[in-house]
C-alpha positions as YAML, in Angstrom:
chain: A
units: angstrom
residues:
- id: 1
  name: MET
  ca: [15.95, 4.65, -2.91]
- id: 2
  name: ALA
  ca: [17.64, 7.52, -1.05]
- id: 3
  name: LYS
  ca: [15.74, 10.07, -2.85]
- id: 4
  name: ALA
  ca: [12.29, 8.31, -2.05]
- id: 5
  name: PHE
  ca: [13.26, 8.51, 1.70]
- id: 6
  name: ALA
  ca: [14.43, 12.30, 1.28]
- id: 7
  name: THR
  ca: [11.49, 13.39, -0.24]
- id: 8
  name: GLN
  ca: [9.33, 11.51, 2.66]
- id: 9
  name: ASN
  ca: [11.35, 13.15, 5.05]
- id: 10
  name: ALA
  ca: [10.84, 16.43, 3.63]
- id: 11
  name: PHE
  ca: [7.14, 15.89, 3.70]
- id: 12
  name: LEU
  ca: [7.10, 14.92, 7.31]
- id: 13
  name: VAL
  ca: [9.07, 17.92, 8.22]
- id: 14
  name: ALA
  ca: [6.47, 20.13, 6.62]
- id: 15
  name: MET
  ca: [3.89, 18.03, 7.97]
- id: 16
  name: ASP
  ca: [5.21, 19.07, 11.56]
- id: 17
  name: ALA
  ca: [6.30, 15.52, 12.33]
- id: 18
  name: PRO
  ca: [10.13, 15.75, 12.98]
- id: 19
  name: ILE
  ca: [10.36, 12.51, 15.24]
- id: 20
  name: THR
  ca: [9.01, 10.44, 12.30]
- id: 21
  name: ALA
  ca: [11.24, 12.35, 9.85]
- id: 22
  name: ARG
  ca: [14.35, 11.63, 11.90]
- id: 23
  name: ILE
  ca: [13.30, 7.83, 12.35]
- id: 24
  name: CYS
  ca: [13.09, 7.69, 8.29]
- id: 25
  name: ALA
  ca: [16.36, 9.07, 7.81]
- id: 26
  name: ALA
  ca: [17.86, 6.77, 10.44]
- id: 27
  name: ILE
  ca: [16.41, 3.63, 8.54]
- id: 28
  name: SER
  ca: [17.53, 5.01, 5.43]
- id: 29
  name: ASN
  ca: [21.07, 5.90, 6.58]
- id: 30
  name: LEU
  ca: [20.97, 2.39, 8.20]
- id: 31
  name: LEU
  ca: [20.17, 0.44, 5.07]
- id: 32
  name: HIS
  ca: [22.28, 2.29, 2.76]
- id: 33
  name: GLU
  ca: [25.38, 0.75, 4.86]
- id: 34
  name: GLU
  ca: [26.28, -2.12, 2.72]
- id: 35
  name: GLU
  ca: [27.26, -4.49, 5.67]
- id: 36
  name: GLN
  ca: [23.89, -3.83, 7.18]
- id: 37
  name: ALA
  ca: [21.99, -4.26, 4.07]
- id: 38
  name: ALA
  ca: [23.42, -7.71, 3.18]
- id: 39
  name: ASP
  ca: [22.96, -9.04, 6.56]
- id: 40
  name: SER
  ca: [19.34, -7.92, 6.84]
- id: 41
  name: ALA
  ca: [16.62, -9.56, 4.63]
- id: 42
  name: PHE
  ca: [14.48, -6.24, 5.45]
- id: 43
  name: GLY
  ca: [17.28, -4.25, 4.17]
- id: 44
  name: ARG
  ca: [17.73, -6.38, 1.07]
- id: 45
  name: ARG
  ca: [14.02, -6.19, 0.36]
- id: 46
  name: VAL
  ca: [14.02, -2.25, 0.94]
- id: 47
  name: LEU
  ca: [16.95, -1.65, -1.29]
- id: 48
  name: GLY
  ca: [15.77, -4.12, -3.73]
- id: 49
  name: TRP
  ca: [12.01, -2.69, -4.21]
- id: 50
  name: ALA
  ca: [10.75, -3.36, -7.60]
- id: 51
  name: GLY
  ca: [8.28, -0.61, -7.82]
- id: 52
  name: ASN
  ca: [8.11, 2.91, -7.12]
- id: 53
  name: ALA
  ca: [9.22, 3.48, -3.36]
- id: 54
  name: LEU
  ca: [7.88, 6.81, -3.07]
- id: 55
  name: GLU
  ca: [4.34, 6.10, -4.32]
- id: 56
  name: ASP
  ca: [4.14, 2.82, -2.73]
- id: 57
  name: ALA
  ca: [4.93, 4.53, 0.73]
- id: 58
  name: LEU
  ca: [7.69, 2.30, 1.38]
- id: 59
  name: PRO
  ca: [8.99, 4.69, 4.12]
- id: 60
  name: LEU
  ca: [6.08, 4.85, 5.79]
- id: 61
  name: ARG
  ca: [5.84, 1.13, 5.64]
- id: 62
  name: CYS
  ca: [9.17, 0.71, 7.23]
- id: 63
  name: ALA
  ca: [8.10, 3.71, 9.84]
- id: 64
  name: GLY
  ca: [4.95, 1.76, 10.78]
- id: 65
  name: GLY
  ca: [6.48, -1.27, 11.41]
- id: 66
  name: PHE
  ca: [9.24, 0.46, 13.89]
- id: 67
  name: HIS
  ca: [6.14, 2.23, 15.58]
- id: 68
  name: ALA
  ca: [4.45, -1.01, 16.35]
- id: 69
  name: LEU
  ca: [7.62, -2.32, 18.07]
- id: 70
  name: HIS
  ca: [7.59, 0.87, 20.28]
- id: 71
  name: LEU
  ca: [3.47, 0.96, 20.93]
- id: 72
  name: THR
  ca: [3.65, -2.72, 21.80]
- id: 73
  name: ASP
  ca: [6.59, -2.35, 24.36]
- id: 74
  name: MET
  ca: [8.62, -5.31, 22.44]
- id: 75
  name: GLU
  ca: [11.61, -2.82, 22.09]
- id: 76
  name: PRO
  ca: [11.56, -0.52, 24.94]
- id: 77
  name: ASP
  ca: [14.99, 0.96, 24.05]
- id: 78
  name: LEU
  ca: [12.93, 2.67, 21.37]
- id: 79
  name: THR
  ca: [11.08, 4.68, 23.90]
- id: 80
  name: PRO
  ca: [13.19, 7.70, 24.37]
- id: 81
  name: LEU
  ca: [13.68, 7.94, 20.48]
- id: 82
  name: TYR
  ca: [9.71, 8.18, 20.10]
- id: 83
  name: ALA
  ca: [9.72, 10.52, 22.89]
- id: 84
  name: GLY
  ca: [11.80, 12.65, 20.95]
- id: 85
  name: GLU
  ca: [14.90, 12.80, 23.49]
- id: 86
  name: ALA
  ca: [17.74, 14.85, 21.70]
- id: 87
  name: THR
  ca: [20.46, 11.88, 22.63]
- id: 88
  name: ALA
  ca: [18.37, 9.33, 21.05]
- id: 89
  name: LEU
  ca: [17.22, 11.19, 18.27]
- id: 90
  name: ALA
  ca: [21.05, 11.81, 17.64]
- id: 91
  name: ASP
  ca: [21.89, 7.83, 17.98]
- id: 92
  name: ALA
  ca: [18.50, 6.97, 16.13]
- id: 93
  name: GLU
  ca: [20.57, 4.81, 13.42]
- id: 94
  name: LYS
  ca: [22.30, 2.79, 16.42]
- id: 95
  name: LEU
  ca: [18.76, 2.37, 18.01]
- id: 96
  name: ILE
  ca: [17.11, 1.51, 14.78]
- id: 97
  name: GLY
  ca: [19.54, -1.05, 14.09]
- id: 98
  name: ASN
  ca: [19.47, -2.97, 17.30]
- id: 99
  name: ALA
  ca: [15.82, -3.06, 17.07]
- id: 100
  name: LEU
  ca: [15.96, -4.48, 13.47]
- id: 101
  name: GLU
  ca: [18.61, -7.20, 14.54]
- id: 102
  name: ARG
  ca: [16.30, -8.28, 17.40]
- id: 103
  name: HIS
  ca: [12.69, -7.92, 15.52]
- id: 104
  name: GLU
  ca: [13.51, -8.66, 11.89]
- id: 105
  name: ALA
  ca: [10.74, -11.23, 11.74]
- id: 106
  name: PHE
  ca: [8.08, -8.99, 13.43]
- id: 107
  name: LEU
  ca: [9.09, -5.95, 10.90]
- id: 108
  name: LEU
  ca: [9.01, -7.67, 7.37]
- id: 109
  name: PRO
  ca: [5.33, -8.16, 7.08]
- id: 110
  name: TRP
  ca: [5.07, -4.33, 7.51]
- id: 111
  name: LEU
  ca: [6.35, -4.13, 3.91]
- id: 112
  name: ASP
  ca: [3.89, -6.25, 2.68]
- id: 113
  name: THR
  ca: [0.99, -3.48, 2.21]
- id: 114
  name: PRO
  ca: [0.82, 0.20, 2.05]
- id: 115
  name: PRO
  ca: [-0.14, 2.16, 5.38]
- id: 116
  name: GLN
  ca: [-3.60, 3.04, 5.76]
- id: 117
  name: THR
  ca: [-3.88, 6.27, 7.71]
- id: 118
  name: ASN
  ca: [-7.66, 6.88, 8.65]
- id: 119
  name: GLU
  ca: [-7.96, 10.19, 10.18]
- id: 120
  name: ALA
  ca: [-10.97, 11.67, 11.30]
- id: 121
  name: GLY
  ca: [-9.48, 15.19, 11.14]
- id: 122
  name: ARG
  ca: [-9.68, 14.95, 7.36]
- id: 123
  name: SER
  ca: [-13.34, 14.81, 7.51]
- id: 124
  name: SER
  ca: [-13.42, 18.66, 8.23]
- id: 125
  name: ASN
  ca: [-12.60, 19.13, 4.46]
- id: 126
  name: PHE
  ca: [-15.46, 17.05, 3.57]
- id: 127
  name: ALA
  ca: [-18.07, 19.08, 5.97]
- id: 128
  name: ALA
  ca: [-16.92, 22.39, 4.65]
- id: 129
  name: ALA
  ca: [-17.08, 21.26, 1.01]
- id: 130
  name: LEU
  ca: [-21.01, 20.10, 1.88]
- id: 131
  name: LEU
  ca: [-21.62, 23.38, 2.95]
- id: 132
  name: TRP
  ca: [-20.10, 25.02, -0.33]
- id: 133
  name: LEU
  ca: [-22.13, 22.40, -2.38]
- id: 134
  name: ALA
  ca: [-25.49, 23.35, -0.65]
- id: 135
  name: LYS
  ca: [-24.13, 27.27, -1.14]
- id: 136
  name: GLN
  ca: [-24.26, 26.37, -5.09]
- id: 137
  name: GLY
  ca: [-27.85, 25.85, -4.67]
- id: 138
  name: LEU
  ca: [-27.86, 21.94, -4.36]
- id: 139
  name: PRO
  ca: [-30.06, 20.48, -1.93]
- id: 140
  name: PRO
  ca: [-28.60, 20.22, 1.58]
- id: 141
  name: ARG
  ca: [-29.25, 16.69, 1.87]
- id: 142
  name: PHE
  ca: [-26.44, 14.13, 1.13]
- id: 143
  name: THR
  ca: [-25.57, 10.60, 0.67]
- id: 144
  name: LEU
  ca: [-21.87, 10.12, 0.96]
- id: 145
  name: ASN
  ca: [-19.82, 7.54, -0.86]
- id: 146
  name: GLU
  ca: [-16.20, 7.10, -0.11]
- id: 147
  name: LEU
  ca: [-13.34, 5.49, -1.76]
- id: 148
  name: GLY
  ca: [-10.45, 3.98, 0.01]
- id: 149
  name: SER
  ca: [-12.36, 3.95, 3.38]
- id: 150
  name: SER
  ca: [-9.88, 2.16, 5.24]
- id: 151
  name: ALA
  ca: [-11.51, 1.61, 8.69]
- id: 152
  name: GLY
  ca: [-14.43, 3.84, 7.71]
- id: 153
  name: ILE
  ca: [-13.72, 6.71, 9.94]
- id: 154
  name: ASN
  ca: [-15.00, 9.22, 7.74]
- id: 155
  name: LEU
  ca: [-18.20, 7.23, 7.19]
- id: 156
  name: MET
  ca: [-19.01, 8.09, 10.84]
- id: 157
  name: MET
  ca: [-18.70, 12.14, 10.35]
- id: 158
  name: ASP
  ca: [-22.33, 12.27, 10.72]
- id: 159
  name: ARG
  ca: [-21.82, 11.56, 14.51]
- id: 160
  name: PHE
  ca: [-18.75, 14.28, 14.40]
- id: 161
  name: HIS
  ca: [-19.36, 18.08, 15.67]
- id: 162
  name: PHE
  ca: [-17.39, 20.10, 13.63]
- id: 163
  name: ASP
  ca: [-16.36, 23.89, 14.37]
- id: 164
  name: LEU
  ca: [-15.09, 25.44, 10.98]
- id: 165
  name: ALA
  ca: [-14.30, 29.14, 11.97]
- id: 166
  name: GLY
  ca: [-17.68, 29.20, 14.11]
- id: 167
  name: VAL
  ca: [-19.45, 27.70, 11.39]
- id: 168
  name: THR
  ca: [-20.99, 24.35, 13.32]
- id: 169
  name: VAL
  ca: [-21.98, 20.98, 11.81]
- id: 170
  name: GLY
  ca: [-23.21, 17.99, 13.39]
- id: 171
  name: PRO
  ca: [-24.67, 17.20, 16.87]
- id: 172
  name: ASP
  ca: [-23.69, 19.25, 19.85]
- id: 173
  name: ASN
  ca: [-23.20, 16.20, 22.01]
- id: 174
  name: ALA
  ca: [-21.02, 14.53, 19.52]
- id: 175
  name: THR
  ca: [-18.04, 12.69, 21.38]
- id: 176
  name: ILE
  ca: [-15.69, 13.38, 18.22]
- id: 177
  name: ARG
  ca: [-15.07, 16.92, 18.04]
- id: 178
  name: ILE
  ca: [-13.11, 18.39, 15.06]
- id: 179
  name: GLN
  ca: [-11.90, 22.02, 15.13]
- id: 180
  name: PRO
  ca: [-8.98, 23.05, 12.62]
- id: 181
  name: ASP
  ca: [-7.02, 25.79, 12.80]
- id: 182
  name: TRP
  ca: [-9.10, 27.80, 9.87]
- id: 183
  name: ARG
  ca: [-7.42, 30.26, 7.63]
- id: 184
  name: GLY
  ca: [-9.17, 32.57, 5.18]
- id: 185
  name: PRO
  ca: [-12.86, 33.05, 4.93]
- id: 186
  name: PRO
  ca: [-15.21, 30.71, 6.70]
- id: 187
  name: PRO
  ca: [-17.27, 28.17, 4.76]
- id: 188
  name: PRO
  ca: [-20.86, 29.04, 4.18]
- id: 189
  name: VAL
  ca: [-23.78, 28.74, 6.80]
- id: 190
  name: CYS
  ca: [-26.21, 26.27, 5.92]
- id: 191
  name: ASP
  ca: [-28.29, 23.64, 7.17]
- id: 192
  name: ILE
  ca: [-26.91, 19.97, 6.11]
- id: 193
  name: GLU
  ca: [-28.15, 16.60, 6.42]
- id: 194
  name: ILE
  ca: [-26.19, 13.49, 5.80]
- id: 195
  name: VAL
  ca: [-28.77, 10.95, 5.04]
- id: 196
  name: SER
  ca: [-26.64, 8.03, 4.77]
- id: 197
  name: THR
  ca: [-23.11, 6.75, 4.52]
- id: 198
  name: GLN
  ca: [-21.17, 3.64, 2.73]
- id: 199
  name: GLY
  ca: [-17.46, 3.20, 1.68]
- id: 200
  name: ALA
  ca: [-15.21, 0.49, 0.17]
- id: 201
  name: ASP
  ca: [-11.63, -0.26, 0.51]
- id: 202
  name: ILE
  ca: [-9.66, -3.05, -1.49]
- id: 203
  name: ASN
  ca: [-8.33, -4.14, 2.32]
- id: 204
  name: PRO
  ca: [-10.79, -2.73, 4.66]
- id: 205
  name: ILE
  ca: [-10.13, -2.60, 8.59]
- id: 206
  name: ASP
  ca: [-12.53, -3.47, 11.21]
- id: 207
  name: LEU
  ca: [-12.06, -1.30, 13.83]
- id: 208
  name: THR
  ca: [-13.83, -3.49, 16.46]
- id: 209
  name: ASP
  ca: [-10.87, -6.13, 15.70]
- id: 210
  name: GLN
  ca: [-8.31, -5.41, 18.19]
- id: 211
  name: ALA
  ca: [-5.25, -6.16, 16.24]
- id: 212
  name: ALA
  ca: [-6.63, -4.46, 13.21]
- id: 213
  name: ALA
  ca: [-7.07, -1.38, 15.25]
- id: 214
  name: ALA
  ca: [-3.56, -1.62, 16.77]
- id: 215
  name: ARG
  ca: [-2.08, -1.75, 13.37]
- id: 216
  name: LEU
  ca: [-4.02, 1.11, 12.15]
- id: 217
  name: THR
  ca: [-2.87, 3.21, 15.25]
- id: 218
  name: ALA
  ca: [0.86, 2.40, 14.48]
- id: 219
  name: TYR
  ca: [0.71, 4.22, 11.39]
- id: 220
  name: ILE
  ca: [-0.36, 7.58, 13.38]
- id: 221
  name: TRP
  ca: [2.80, 9.87, 13.53]
- id: 222
  name: PRO
  ca: [3.88, 9.76, 17.30]
- id: 223
  name: GLU
  ca: [4.21, 13.61, 17.32]
- id: 224
  name: ASN
  ca: [0.36, 14.04, 16.98]
- id: 225
  name: ARG
  ca: [-1.13, 13.12, 20.15]
- id: 226
  name: ASP
  ca: [-4.50, 14.51, 19.45]
- id: 227
  name: ARG
  ca: [-4.77, 11.95, 16.61]
- id: 228
  name: PHE
  ca: [-4.50, 9.12, 19.11]
- id: 229
  name: GLN
  ca: [-7.19, 10.30, 21.07]
- id: 230
  name: ARG
  ca: [-9.23, 10.82, 18.02]
- id: 231
  name: MET
  ca: [-8.51, 7.34, 17.09]
- id: 232
  name: GLU
  ca: [-9.73, 6.02, 20.61]
- id: 233
  name: ALA
  ca: [-12.73, 7.77, 20.30]
- id: 234
  name: ALA
  ca: [-13.27, 6.76, 16.62]
- id: 235
  name: ILE
  ca: [-12.87, 2.68, 17.91]
- id: 236
  name: ALA
  ca: [-15.58, 3.38, 20.67]
- id: 237
  name: GLU
  ca: [-17.85, 4.57, 17.88]
- id: 238
  name: ALA
  ca: [-17.35, 1.67, 15.65]
- id: 239
  name: HIS
  ca: [-18.14, -0.39, 18.87]
- id: 240
  name: LYS
  ca: [-21.35, 1.21, 19.07]
- id: 241
  name: GLN
  ca: [-22.35, 1.03, 15.63]
- id: 242
  name: PRO
  ca: [-19.91, 0.00, 12.87]
- id: 243
  name: PRO
  ca: [-19.55, 1.85, 9.55]
- id: 244
  name: LYS
  ca: [-21.10, 0.58, 6.05]
- id: 245
  name: LEU
  ca: [-17.84, -0.74, 4.71]
- id: 246
  name: ILE
  ca: [-17.11, -3.35, 2.08]
- id: 247
  name: HIS
  ca: [-14.38, -4.71, 0.31]
- id: 248
  name: ALA
  ca: [-14.20, -3.79, -3.29]
- id: 249
  name: ASP
  ca: [-12.37, -2.53, -6.14]
- id: 250
  name: ALA
  ca: [-12.85, 1.32, -6.37]
- id: 251
  name: ALA
  ca: [-14.15, 1.44, -9.78]
- id: 252
  name: ASP
  ca: [-16.54, -1.58, -9.11]
- id: 253
  name: PHE
  ca: [-17.99, 0.42, -5.84]
- id: 254
  name: VAL
  ca: [-18.36, 3.68, -8.18]
- id: 255
  name: ASP
  ca: [-20.64, 1.51, -10.81]
- id: 256
  name: ALA
  ca: [-22.58, 0.05, -8.38]
- id: 257
  name: MET
  ca: [-23.17, 3.33, -6.34]
- id: 258
  name: LEU
  ca: [-24.16, 4.98, -9.70]
- id: 259
  name: ALA
  ca: [-26.67, 2.46, -10.27]
- id: 260
  name: GLU
  ca: [-28.69, 2.83, -6.92]
- id: 261
  name: GLU
  ca: [-31.95, 4.36, -6.79]
- id: 262
  name: GLN
  ca: [-31.39, 7.95, -5.92]
- id: 263
  name: SER
  ca: [-34.04, 9.73, -3.87]
- id: 264
  name: ALA
  ca: [-35.46, 12.79, -5.26]
- id: 265
  name: GLY
  ca: [-33.82, 16.01, -3.30]
- id: 266
  name: THR
  ca: [-30.70, 14.43, -2.33]
- id: 267
  name: VAL
  ca: [-27.19, 14.72, -3.75]
- id: 268
  name: ARG
  ca: [-25.40, 11.80, -4.37]
- id: 269
  name: VAL
  ca: [-21.60, 12.39, -3.45]
- id: 270
  name: LEU
  ca: [-18.52, 10.55, -4.20]
- id: 271
  name: MET
  ca: [-15.61, 11.53, -2.11]
- id: 272
  name: HIS
  ca: [-11.99, 10.43, -1.08]
- id: 273
  name: SER
  ca: [-8.99, 11.52, 0.66]
- id: 274
  name: ILE
  ca: [-5.08, 10.56, -0.12]
- id: 275
  name: VAL
  ca: [-6.60, 7.62, -2.22]
- id: 276
  name: TRP
  ca: [-6.37, 8.39, -5.88]
- id: 277
  name: GLN
  ca: [-2.51, 8.20, -5.89]
- id: 278
  name: TYR
  ca: [-2.68, 4.59, -4.97]
- id: 279
  name: LEU
  ca: [-5.38, 3.63, -7.64]
- id: 280
  name: PRO
  ca: [-4.03, 2.31, -11.19]
- id: 281
  name: GLU
  ca: [-4.54, 4.68, -14.01]
- id: 282
  name: THR
  ca: [-6.82, 2.17, -15.63]
- id: 283
  name: THR
  ca: [-9.05, 2.58, -12.31]
- id: 284
  name: GLN
  ca: [-8.98, 6.07, -12.33]
- id: 285
  name: GLN
  ca: [-10.06, 6.43, -15.93]
- id: 286
  name: ARG
  ca: [-13.05, 3.97, -15.31]
- id: 287
  name: ILE
  ca: [-14.25, 6.08, -12.38]
- id: 288
  name: THR
  ca: [-13.97, 9.57, -14.18]
- id: 289
  name: GLU
  ca: [-15.74, 8.12, -17.16]
- id: 290
  name: ALA
  ca: [-18.57, 6.93, -15.05]
- id: 291
  name: MET
  ca: [-18.80, 9.85, -12.84]
- id: 292
  name: GLU
  ca: [-18.92, 12.19, -15.90]
- id: 293
  name: ALA
  ca: [-21.41, 10.00, -17.82]
- id: 294
  name: ALA
  ca: [-23.78, 9.91, -14.74]
- id: 295
  name: GLY
  ca: [-23.13, 13.53, -14.46]
- id: 296
  name: ALA
  ca: [-24.52, 14.18, -17.91]
- id: 297
  name: GLN
  ca: [-27.66, 12.51, -16.61]
- id: 298
  name: ALA
  ca: [-28.05, 14.12, -13.56]
- id: 299
  name: THR
  ca: [-31.09, 16.74, -12.75]
- id: 300
  name: ALA
  ca: [-31.37, 19.47, -10.20]
- id: 301
  name: GLU
  ca: [-33.57, 16.94, -8.25]
- id: 302
  name: GLN
  ca: [-31.06, 14.09, -8.66]
- id: 303
  name: PRO
  ca: [-27.65, 16.03, -8.50]
- id: 304
  name: LEU
  ca: [-23.83, 14.22, -8.36]
- id: 305
  name: ALA
  ca: [-21.15, 15.54, -6.87]
- id: 306
  name: TRP
  ca: [-17.50, 14.74, -6.60]
- id: 307
  name: ILE
  ca: [-15.25, 15.79, -3.64]
- id: 308
  name: LYS
  ca: [-11.61, 14.98, -3.24]
- id: 309
  name: VAL
  ca: [-8.78, 15.83, -0.92]
- id: 310
  name: GLU
  ca: [-5.52, 14.71, -2.50]
- id: 311
  name: THR
  ca: [-1.76, 15.33, -2.52]
- id: 312
  name: ASN
  ca: [-0.07, 18.02, -4.76]
- id: 313
  name: ARG
  ca: [3.37, 16.59, -4.88]
- id: 314
  name: GLU
  ca: [4.95, 19.80, -5.80]
- id: 315
  name: THR
  ca: [3.37, 21.95, -3.02]
- id: 316
  name: ILE
  ca: [3.45, 19.25, -0.42]
- id: 317
  name: ARG
  ca: [-0.11, 20.10, 0.26]
- id: 318
  name: HIS
  ca: [-3.36, 18.21, 0.05]
- id: 319
  name: GLU
  ca: [-5.88, 20.23, -2.14]
- id: 320
  name: VAL
  ca: [-9.64, 20.19, -1.52]
- id: 321
  name: LYS
  ca: [-11.45, 20.16, -4.90]
- id: 322
  name: ALA
  ca: [-15.16, 19.68, -5.58]
- id: 323
  name: ARG
  ca: [-17.12, 19.47, -8.58]
- id: 324
  name: TYR
  ca: [-20.90, 18.61, -9.38]
- id: 325
  name: TRP
  ca: [-23.46, 18.01, -12.18]
- id: 326
  name: PRO
  ca: [-25.83, 19.79, -13.20]
- id: 327
  name: GLY
  ca: [-24.08, 23.16, -13.64]
- id: 328
  name: GLY
  ca: [-20.54, 23.00, -12.14]
- id: 329
  name: ALA
  ca: [-19.01, 19.88, -14.20]
- id: 330
  name: ASP
  ca: [-15.45, 21.52, -14.10]
- id: 331
  name: TRP
  ca: [-13.16, 21.20, -10.76]
- id: 332
  name: THR
  ca: [-13.25, 23.93, -8.31]
- id: 333
  name: MET
  ca: [-10.27, 24.62, -5.91]
- id: 334
  name: LEU
  ca: [-12.00, 25.16, -2.48]
- id: 335
  name: GLY
  ca: [-8.83, 25.19, -0.63]
- id: 336
  name: THR
  ca: [-5.82, 23.23, 1.01]
- id: 337
  name: SER
  ca: [-5.12, 21.51, 4.22]
- id: 338
  name: HIS
  ca: [-2.86, 19.78, 6.52]
- id: 339
  name: ALA
  ca: [-2.51, 15.92, 5.90]
- id: 340
  name: HIS
  ca: [-4.38, 14.95, 8.89]
- id: 341
  name: GLY
  ca: [-6.78, 18.06, 9.21]
- id: 342
  name: LYS
  ca: [-4.66, 20.11, 11.68]
- id: 343
  name: TRP
  ca: [-5.57, 23.33, 9.41]
- id: 344
  name: VAL
  ca: [-7.67, 24.28, 6.54]
- id: 345
  name: GLU
  ca: [-6.76, 27.32, 4.06]
- id: 346
  name: TRP
  ca: [-10.05, 27.99, 2.65]
- id: 347
  name: ASP
  ca: [-10.18, 29.98, -0.82]
- id: 348
  name: ALA
  ca: [-13.72, 29.24, -2.06]
...
């Protein structure tokens, strides 16, 4: 358990989230004190975790609960900690311990489900990948199908304006504007059209539900003030027109997607970000086999593409990869990116 928290902390530091890293470290230090763990149902449950704590994102489940205490003003004493004040950071174990003692009933349910981090900034990877696919000779019209859509924020990317090293995509009057720190050569310049979007999640979140949106917001790291602003804008967009999001198993969704009629001159795209690691191996295999079988039947008029933005645990970076049929069935590394889209390092 200590190793899982230490690994998560290293990732948080690498992702410019020192406050969240300190809070996770404080939770770990606190719960590894025998007396505290014995006196706490929360501590006993964390230390007795039956699964893989890191893959189950247990440290972030814990962090989300404490952040929710802060955001709801249920625990005012946490305010200086989340503001990053030096004295509070030094005294984090005491502040976290006091909050746990007073609000254990509130915190326990946060251990039940993995965090869902739906970040609009990640969609810059998808936008750049679509430009790259068009450059490969595929039609510049796309139907997007997303796995693990969470609240469906990426499904609204046709309403976003992207500035990718001066290459722009999307409506000029968009309220959500994505401009990552771009490293490397710019993506191809091309006029592309997103014809439709749809997604699935095993636990979809309704952004128009106030409690659900608040829970999603609690998983945003307090250091990332721009992410809070994008979340507010995404919630407003969902109230205007909710994304097309269904409750479904990932493999079942892919099967249904591939069975749908595909218009000529349109690329059918499967995409996902920070999802693959949470899928059972049998589900991963089903999806891969279904995509490869469909790819074997793809034509120039009805192409198929797959874009993924997934974590490389060794480099602590998120790799942007794509493959397409016909013609590009092997994975191509397009670049790497920050977990929440702060920067993109383009290699394609």
